[in-house]
TORKOL-344451 format. One record per residue: residue number from 1; y negated, z negated, x negated of N, C-alpha, C, O in turn. Coordinates in steps of 0.05 Angstrom, whole numbers, plus 5000, padded with zeros to 4 digits. Example, Ala and Ser with C-alpha at 12.3 -4.5 7.8 and 13.67 -1.06 7.14 Angstrom:
BEGIN
{1,{5114,4844,4736},{5090,4844,4754},{5066,4844,4736},{5066,4831,4715}};
{2,{5045,4858,4743},{5021,4857,4727},{4999,4843,4742},{4977,4839,4732}};
END
This chain:
BEGIN
{1,{5945,6756,7875},{5941,6754,7846},{5918,6735,7841},{5897,6737,7853}};
{2,{5922,6717,7822},{5901,6697,7815},{5886,6706,7791},{5898,6715,7771}};
{3,{5859,6704,7792},{5843,6712,7768},{5838,6688,7751},{5833,6666,7761}};
{4,{5839,6692,7726},{5834,6670,7706},{5807,6675,7694},{5800,6696,7684}};
{5,{5791,6654,7694},{5765,6656,7682},{5767,6656,7651},{5782,6639,7640}};
{6,{5754,6673,7639},{5755,6675,7609},{5739,6653,7595},{5744,6647,7572}};
{7,{5718,6642,7609},{5701,6622,7596},{5716,6598,7587},{5713,6590,7563}};
{8,{5732,6584,7603},{5746,6561,7593},{5765,6567,7570},{5767,6550,7552}};
{9,{5778,6590,7570},{5795,6597,7548},{5779,6602,7522},{5787,6593,7501}};
{10,{5756,6615,7525},{5739,6620,7502},{5729,6593,7490},{5728,6590,7466}};
{11,{5720,6575,7507},{5710,6549,7498},{5733,6534,7483},{5728,6522,7462}};
{12,{5757,6534,7494},{5779,6521,7482},{5786,6533,7455},{5791,6519,7435}};
{13,{5785,6560,7453},{5791,6574,7428},{5770,6567,7407},{5778,6562,7384}};
{14,{5745,6566,7414},{5724,6559,7395},{5727,6531,7386},{5724,6525,7362}};
{15,{5733,6513,7404},{5736,6484,7397},{5760,6481,7377},{5758,6466,7358}};
{16,{5781,6496,7382},{5804,6495,7364},{5797,6505,7336},{5804,6494,7316}};
{17,{5783,6527,7335},{5775,6539,7310},{5757,6520,7294},{5760,6517,7270}};
{18,{5738,6508,7308},{5720,6489,7294},{5735,6464,7284},{5727,6453,7264}};
{19,{5755,6455,7298},{5769,6431,7290},{5788,6437,7267},{5796,6418,7253}};
{20,{5796,6461,7262},{5814,6468,7240},{5802,6459,7214},{5816,6448,7197}};
{21,{5775,6463,7210},{5762,6455,7185},{5764,6425,7181},{5770,6416,7159}};
{22,{5760,6410,7201},{5761,6381,7198},{5789,6372,7191},{5793,6354,7174}};
{23,{5810,6384,7204},{5837,6375,7198},{5848,6387,7173},{5868,6377,7162}};
{24,{5836,6408,7162},{5846,6421,7138},{5835,6407,7112},{5844,6414,7090}};
{25,{5816,6390,7115},{5805,6376,7092},{5825,6356,7081},{5840,6343,7096}};
{26,{5825,6354,7055},{5841,6333,7042},{5827,6306,7049},{5804,6306,7056}};
{27,{5842,6284,7046},{5828,6258,7051},{5804,6254,7034},{5784,6243,7043}};
{28,{5805,6263,7009},{5782,6260,6991},{5758,6276,7000},{5735,6267,6999}};
{29,{5763,6301,7010},{5742,6317,7020},{5729,6305,7045},{5705,6305,7048}};
{30,{5746,6294,7062},{5736,6282,7086},{5720,6257,7079},{5698,6253,7091}};
{31,{5730,6240,7061},{5715,6217,7052},{5688,6226,7041},{5667,6213,7046}};
{32,{5688,6247,7024},{5663,6257,7012},{5643,6265,7034},{5619,6259,7032}};
{33,{5653,6279,7055},{5636,6288,7076},{5625,6265,7093},{5603,6267,7104}};
{34,{5640,6243,7095},{5632,6221,7112},{5614,6201,7098},{5602,6184,7111}};
{35,{5610,6204,7072},{5594,6184,7057},{5564,6187,7065},{5555,6209,7071}};
{36,{5550,6165,7063},{5522,6165,7068},{5507,6166,7042},{5510,6149,7025}};
{37,{5490,6187,7038},{5477,6191,7012},{5460,6166,7003},{5460,6160,6979}};
{38,{5446,6153,7021},{5430,6130,7013},{5447,6108,7002},{5440,6097,6981}};
{39,{5469,6102,7015},{5487,6080,7005},{5498,6088,6978},{5499,6071,6960}};
{40,{5505,6113,6974},{5516,6122,6948},{5494,6121,6927},{5500,6113,6904}};
{41,{5470,6129,6934},{5448,6128,6915},{5444,6099,6906},{5440,6094,6882}};
{42,{5444,6081,6924},{5440,6052,6917},{5463,6042,6900},{5459,6027,6881}};
{43,{5488,6051,6906},{5511,6043,6891},{5509,6052,6862},{5513,6037,6843}};
{44,{5504,6078,6858},{5503,6089,6831},{5478,6078,6816},{5479,6074,6791}};
{45,{5457,6073,6830},{5434,6061,6818},{5441,6033,6807},{5432,6025,6786}};
{46,{5457,6018,6823},{5466,5992,6814},{5484,5993,6789},{5482,5976,6772}};
{47,{5502,6013,6788},{5518,6016,6764},{5501,6021,6739},{5506,6008,6719}};
{48,{5482,6039,6741},{5465,6045,6718},{5448,6021,6711},{5442,6016,6688}};
{49,{5439,6006,6731},{5423,5982,6727},{5439,5962,6710},{5428,5949,6693}};
{50,{5465,5959,6716},{5482,5941,6700},{5483,5950,6671},{5482,5934,6653}};
{51,{5487,5976,6668},{5487,5987,6641},{5461,5982,6626},{5461,5973,6603}};
{52,{5438,5987,6639},{5412,5983,6628},{5409,5953,6620},{5398,5948,6598}};
{53,{5417,5936,6636},{5415,5907,6630},{5431,5900,6605},{5422,5884,6589}};
{54,{5455,5912,6602},{5471,5906,6579},{5458,5916,6553},{5460,5903,6532}};
{55,{5444,5939,6555},{5429,5949,6532},{5404,5932,6527},{5399,5925,6504}};
{56,{5389,5926,6548},{5365,5909,6544},{5371,5882,6531},{5355,5872,6515}};
{57,{5394,5871,6538},{5402,5846,6526},{5418,5850,6500},{5424,5830,6486}};
{58,{5425,5875,6494},{5443,5881,6472},{5467,5862,6472},{5475,5850,6452}};
{59,{5479,5861,6496},{5500,5841,6501},{5527,5855,6505},{5532,5869,6524}};
{60,{5544,5851,6485},{5571,5863,6486},{5588,5851,6508},{5606,5865,6519}};
{61,{5583,5826,6516},{5599,5814,6538},{5592,5829,6564},{5610,5834,6580}};
{62,{5567,5834,6569},{5559,5850,6593},{5570,5878,6591},{5581,5889,6610}};
{63,{5567,5889,6567},{5577,5916,6562},{5607,5919,6568},{5616,5938,6579}};
{64,{5622,5899,6559},{5651,5900,6562},{5659,5899,6592},{5680,5909,6599}};
{65,{5641,5888,6609},{5647,5887,6638},{5643,5914,6651},{5655,5919,6672}};
{66,{5627,5931,6639},{5622,5957,6652},{5637,5980,6639},{5643,6000,6653}};
{67,{5644,5978,6614},{5659,5999,6600},{5688,5997,6607},{5699,5975,6610}};
{68,{5701,6019,6608},{5730,6020,6614},{5745,6008,6590},{5737,6011,6567}};
{69,{5767,5993,6596},{5783,5981,6574},{5803,6001,6563},{5827,5994,6559}};
{70,{5795,6025,6557},{5813,6046,6547},{5802,6056,6520},{5779,6054,6514}};
{71,{5820,6066,6504},{5813,6077,6477},{5797,6103,6479},{5784,6110,6459}};
{72,{5798,6116,6502},{5785,6142,6504},{5755,6141,6509},{5742,6162,6509}};
{73,{5743,6118,6512},{5714,6117,6518},{5699,6128,6494},{5707,6127,6471}};
{74,{5675,6140,6500},{5659,6152,6479},{5629,6150,6485},{5621,6148,6509}};
{75,{5613,6151,6464},{5585,6149,6466},{5573,6169,6446},{5575,6165,6422}};
{76,{5560,6190,6456},{5548,6210,6439},{5518,6204,6439},{5505,6202,6460}};
{77,{5507,6203,6415},{5478,6197,6411},{5468,6214,6388},{5484,6226,6374}};
{78,{5442,6215,6384},{5431,6232,6362},{5442,6226,6334},{5443,6243,6317}};
{79,{5451,6201,6330},{5461,6193,6304},{5491,6198,6300},{5501,6194,6278}};
{80,{5505,6206,6321},{5534,6211,6318},{5548,6206,6344},{5537,6207,6366}};
{81,{5574,6200,6341},{5591,6195,6364},{5608,6170,6359},{5619,6167,6337}};
{82,{5610,6153,6378},{5626,6128,6377},{5650,6132,6395},{5647,6142,6417}};
{83,{5673,6122,6386},{5698,6124,6403},{5710,6096,6405},{5709,6080,6387}};
{84,{5721,6091,6429},{5734,6065,6434},{5714,6043,6436},{5690,6046,6430}};
{85,{5724,6019,6444},{5706,5997,6447},{5693,5988,6421},{5670,5980,6420}};
{86,{5708,5989,6399},{5697,5982,6373},{5674,6000,6366},{5654,5990,6355}};
{87,{5676,6025,6372},{5654,6043,6366},{5630,6038,6384},{5607,6038,6375}};
{88,{5635,6035,6410},{5613,6030,6429},{5599,6004,6423},{5575,6002,6426}};
{89,{5614,5984,6413},{5601,5959,6405},{5580,5964,6384},{5560,5949,6382}};
{90,{5584,5984,6367},{5564,5991,6346},{5537,5997,6358},{5516,5992,6346}};
{91,{5537,6009,6382},{5511,6016,6396},{5497,5990,6403},{5473,5987,6398}};
{92,{5511,5971,6414},{5499,5945,6421},{5489,5931,6396},{5468,5918,6396}};
{93,{5505,5932,6375},{5497,5920,6349},{5471,5933,6338},{5453,5919,6329}};
{94,{5470,5959,6340},{5446,5973,6331},{5421,5963,6346},{5401,5958,6334}};
{95,{5423,5962,6373},{5401,5953,6389},{5394,5924,6382},{5370,5917,6381}};
{96,{5414,5907,6378},{5409,5879,6371},{5396,5876,6343},{5377,5861,6340}};
{97,{5407,5891,6324},{5397,5889,6296},{5370,5901,6291},{5355,5892,6275}};
{98,{5364,5923,6305},{5340,5938,6299},{5316,5930,6315},{5293,5933,6306}};
{99,{5320,5920,6340},{5298,5915,6358},{5297,5885,6367},{5318,5874,6374}};
{100,{5273,5874,6366},{5270,5846,6375},{5265,5845,6405},{5272,5825,6418}};
{101,{5254,5866,6416},{5249,5867,6445},{5258,5895,6454},{5252,5915,6441}};
{102,{5273,5896,6476},{5283,5921,6486},{5278,5923,6515},{5284,5905,6531}};
{103,{5268,5946,6524},{5264,5951,6552},{5271,5980,6558},{5254,5998,6555}};
{104,{5295,5984,6567},{5304,6011,6575},{5300,6013,6605},{5307,5995,6620}};
{105,{5288,6034,6614},{5285,6039,6643},{5293,6068,6649},{5294,6085,6630}};
{106,{5299,6074,6674},{5309,6101,6681},{5296,6111,6706},{5286,6095,6722}};
{107,{5297,6137,6709},{5286,6150,6733},{5301,6176,6739},{5317,6185,6723}};
{108,{5296,6187,6762},{5307,6213,6770},{5337,6213,6769},{5349,6232,6759}};
{109,{5350,6192,6779},{5379,6190,6779},{5391,6211,6798},{5383,6213,6821}};
{110,{5410,6225,6788},{5426,6244,6804},{5455,6237,6800},{5463,6227,6778}};
{111,{5472,6242,6820},{5500,6234,6817},{5518,6254,6832},{5509,6268,6851}};
{112,{5543,6255,6824},{5563,6270,6837},{5589,6255,6833},{5593,6242,6813}};
{113,{5607,6257,6852},{5633,6244,6848},{5655,6259,6863},{5651,6271,6884}};
{114,{5678,6257,6851},{5702,6270,6862},{5725,6251,6859},{5737,6249,6837}};
{115,{5732,6238,6880},{5754,6219,6879},{5748,6196,6861},{5730,6180,6866}};
{116,{5763,6194,6840},{5761,6171,6821},{5743,6176,6797},{5743,6160,6778}};
{117,{5729,6199,6797},{5711,6205,6775},{5683,6212,6786},{5681,6226,6806}};
{118,{5663,6202,6772},{5635,6208,6780},{5619,6212,6755},{5626,6202,6733}};
{119,{5596,6225,6758},{5578,6226,6736},{5550,6223,6747},{5544,6230,6769}};
{120,{5533,6212,6730},{5505,6208,6736},{5488,6220,6714},{5496,6220,6690}};
{121,{5465,6230,6721},{5446,6239,6701},{5419,6226,6708},{5413,6220,6731}};
{122,{5403,6221,6687},{5377,6209,6692},{5360,6212,6667},{5370,6219,6645}};
{123,{5334,6208,6671},{5315,6207,6648},{5311,6177,6642},{5312,6160,6660}};
{124,{5305,6171,6617},{5301,6144,6609},{5277,6141,6591},{5268,6160,6578}};
{125,{5265,6117,6590},{5244,6110,6572},{5253,6084,6559},{5262,6065,6572}};
{126,{5251,6083,6533},{5259,6059,6518},{5234,6049,6503},{5224,6062,6484}};
{127,{5225,6025,6511},{5203,6011,6498},{5215,5988,6482},{5232,5973,6493}};
{128,{5207,5985,6457},{5219,5964,6441},{5199,5956,6419},{5179,5969,6414}};
{129,{5206,5934,6406},{5192,5925,6382},{5212,5925,6360},{5234,5914,6362}};
{130,{5204,5936,6337},{5221,5936,6314},{5223,5908,6302},{5203,5894,6301}};
{131,{5247,5900,6295},{5250,5873,6283},{5236,5871,6256},{5224,5850,6249}};
{132,{5236,5893,6240},{5225,5892,6213},{5195,5884,6213},{5188,5867,6196}};
{133,{5179,5895,6231},{5150,5889,6230},{5138,5884,6257},{5114,5882,6260}};
{134,{5155,5881,6278},{5147,5876,6305},{5130,5899,6317},{5116,5896,6337}};
{135,{5131,5922,6304},{5115,5946,6313},{5128,5957,6339},{5152,5960,6340}};
{136,{5111,5962,6359},{5122,5974,6384},{5129,6003,6380},{5115,6018,6366}};
{137,{5151,6011,6392},{5160,6039,6392},{5168,6047,6420},{5175,6030,6436}};
{138,{5166,6073,6425},{5175,6084,6450},{5191,6109,6445},{5183,6126,6428}};
{139,{5212,6113,6460},{5227,6137,6458},{5234,6145,6487},{5236,6128,6505}};
{140,{5237,6171,6492},{5244,6181,6518},{5266,6201,6515},{5268,6215,6495}};
{141,{5282,6203,6536},{5304,6222,6535},{5318,6225,6562},{5307,6218,6583}};
{142,{5342,6235,6560},{5358,6239,6584},{5387,6232,6578},{5395,6232,6555}};
{143,{5402,6226,6598},{5429,6215,6594},{5447,6225,6616},{5440,6228,6639}};
{144,{5472,6229,6608},{5494,6235,6626},{5514,6213,6622},{5522,6207,6599}};
{145,{5524,6201,6644},{5545,6181,6643},{5568,6190,6660},{5564,6201,6682}};
{146,{5592,6185,6651},{5616,6191,6667},{5629,6164,6673},{5634,6148,6655}};
{147,{5634,6160,6698},{5647,6136,6708},{5674,6143,6720},{5677,6164,6731}};
{148,{5692,6124,6717},{5719,6129,6728},{5728,6103,6743},{5724,6081,6733}};
{149,{5740,6107,6766},{5751,6084,6780},{5778,6077,6768},{5797,6093,6769}};
{150,{5779,6052,6758},{5804,6042,6746},{5810,6015,6760},{5794,5997,6760}};
{151,{5834,6014,6772},{5841,5989,6786},{5820,5982,6807},{5813,5958,6809}};
{152,{5810,6001,6822},{5791,5997,6843},{5763,5989,6834},{5747,5980,6850}};
{153,{5757,5992,6808},{5730,5986,6798},{5719,6010,6783},{5734,6023,6768}};
{154,{5694,6015,6787},{5681,6037,6772},{5675,6027,6744},{5662,6006,6740}};
{155,{5684,6041,6724},{5680,6034,6696},{5669,6058,6681},{5676,6081,6686}};
{156,{5651,6052,6662},{5639,6073,6646},{5659,6083,6625},{5671,6067,6611}};
{157,{5661,6110,6623},{5680,6121,6603},{5666,6139,6583},{5677,6144,6561}};
{158,{5642,6148,6589},{5628,6166,6570},{5598,6165,6575},{5589,6165,6598}};
{159,{5583,6165,6553},{5554,6167,6553},{5547,6189,6534},{5558,6191,6512}};
{160,{5528,6206,6542},{5517,6226,6524},{5487,6225,6528},{5477,6231,6550}};
{161,{5472,6218,6507},{5444,6218,6510},{5430,6235,6489},{5441,6239,6467}};
{162,{5407,6246,6497},{5392,6263,6479},{5363,6260,6486},{5355,6248,6505}};
{163,{5346,6273,6469},{5318,6272,6473},{5309,6288,6497},{5326,6300,6511}};
{164,{5284,6289,6502},{5273,6304,6524},{5276,6334,6518},{5279,6342,6495}};
{165,{5276,6350,6539},{5279,6379,6535},{5257,6390,6517},{5234,6381,6518}};
{166,{5265,6409,6500},{5246,6422,6482},{5239,6449,6495},{5257,6465,6500}};
{167,{5214,6453,6502},{5206,6477,6517},{5187,6495,6503},{5179,6515,6515}};
{168,{5178,6488,6479},{5160,6506,6465},{5173,6532,6458},{5197,6534,6455}};
{169,{5157,6552,6455},{5167,6579,6448},{5183,6578,6422},{5174,6567,6402}};
{170,{5207,6590,6423},{5224,6591,6399},{5240,6565,6394},{5253,6563,6373}};
{171,{5239,6547,6413},{5254,6522,6410},{5273,6518,6434},{5269,6530,6455}};
{172,{5292,6501,6431},{5309,6493,6453},{5328,6514,6463},{5336,6513,6487}};
{173,{5336,6533,6447},{5355,6553,6457},{5382,6549,6446},{5400,6564,6452}};
END
């Protein structure tokens, strides 16, 4: 009678169990697991930088290159909500008409993505000069952007921005 060592069988069984997780992932989950955070961070940073440049220049031609060419795009801001490209163009017009100098900057970028949809959040500072009297103004806030991959290109489909968090007692609830 031949004796069989249990160690090789146990090692094989453990290896099979561990490999089940890798093979049970959908392609999207595997892609997500294989991505390098630094490269993704640089990529999403570049997308937001393009958006910031379009605002700083109040340039609808640049804006049109980053916004999705769909009717469903939207932009929520303290003054209301804009829908579609004609509505979003109003934001660029506002920046152009109201400010002679514009400098939007961002920090603390966070991102998440799932297949063809991603979102980023960040804090922003907007330094500008009013056209009316050249008076400098500054505003700070936070923003969420939703991006969607359309025809292999990431395009902006939604922006929601608001002021900084309100943390005083009895506020911000």
